[in-house]
N, C-alpha and C positions, 0 to 999 in steps of 0.2 A: 277674406275670400279673394284668392288670386285667380287670374285668368283675364279674358278679354271682356270688357263691359260695353254694352251699347251706349253710344253717346248721342243725344244728351242722356245723362244718367241721373236718377234721383233716388234718394233713400231717406227714410224717416229716422229721426233721432228722438225716440219717444220721451226721454227724460229731459230733452233740451241740451244744447251745447254749452253747459254751465262751466264755471271756473274749474279747472282741473281736467277737463275733457281734452283729448288729443285726437288728431286724425292724420293718418298717413295716406298720401295720394302718390301713386307711381304710374308713369306712363311714358309715352314717346310723343314728342311734338312732331306733327306732320311735316313732311319735307317742304311743302309749299304753304306752311301755316302763316296766317295773318294774326289770329288771336285765339285764345281759349279762356275759360273762366271757371272759377269755383265760387258758388254762392251759398251762403248760409241764410236760409229764408225762414220767416216767421210762420208760414203756412204753405199749403200746396195750392193756394188760390193764385190765379194769374196775376193779380195786382198786389201780391204779397210784399210786405215790408222786407227789406234785406239788411240783416245785421252786418254782413260782410260780403262785399263784391270784390273778389280778387281776380284781376284781369291782365295777364301778360299779353302785351301788344307787340308782337314781333315786327309788325308793319311800322311801328313808331319807336321801336327799341326802348320800350318802357314797360313798367308794371304799375297798374292803377289799382288803388284801394279806395273803396267808397261805401256808403250806406244809403239805402233808399228808405226814407221815413215820410209817412203821410203823403205818399205819391210824388215826392220830390227828392232828387239826388242831392246829396251834400257836396261839399267841395272835394275835388279829387286830391288824393294824396298819392305821390309817386315814389317808388323805390329809387335808389341811387343808380342802379344799373339794371341790366336784364340778364338773369342767370339761366335763361332758357335759350336753346338753339334748335333751329329747324333740323329735323331728322335725328335728334339726340334724345336719349332717355333722361328722365328726371325723377327725383324723389323729393317730396315736399312733406314737411311735418308742420301741422298747424296746432298750436297750443293755446288754449284759453287760459291766460294767466290772470292775476288779480286785477290788473289795470287795462289789459288789452290783449289782442291776438299777437302771439309771437310766431313768426314765419321762419322756418329753417329750410333752406334748399341745399340738398346734398349734405355736407357736414358743416355748413356755415349759417349762422344766424343772418337772415336777410333784412327783416324789417319788423318793427313793432307798431301795430296799428291800435291806437287808443280807442276804447269802446265809445261809440256814439249811441248805441242801443244796447241794453243788457244782453249778454251772450246767451243766457238761459231762455231767451225768447226765440232762438233758432231751433226749429224742429225738423227742418228739411235741408238736406245737402244736395246741391245740384252741380254737376260738372258737364261742361259742353264746349263746343267750338272745335278748333283744329287740333285735336289730340286723340291719340290711341290710348285709351284708359286701361290699365292693367291691374290696379289694386286701389281699393278704397277701404280703409279699416278705421273704425272709430272705437275708441276705448277711453 
């Protein structure tokens, strides 16, 4: 479904985000952006465990990957560079592979985040922060 989405945006993934599931996210980073995020959550509850927290931090020139399990964040994993720029559009592909999440930004593989929680436990996708969201497609 293309168009503009209200942010924060949430949608259910009734079968879970199991191995083989892919998600395309397209949008534009706000011109004065500090951060935005994509979360794969285990439930719609406020204190839900988070299978994947993907957090571009333009204010730190980094992208953070993490997991929230039993109320505690794991150790942050950071991508090598930041492929997002204020005021610019982006296209991101997230693939649940056999061993972890593969993240592709534009045409380049960006990072591989090894699972800490099983991906099929993720039933909610959440996107928020300083981003104009134009497409979220899960298949």
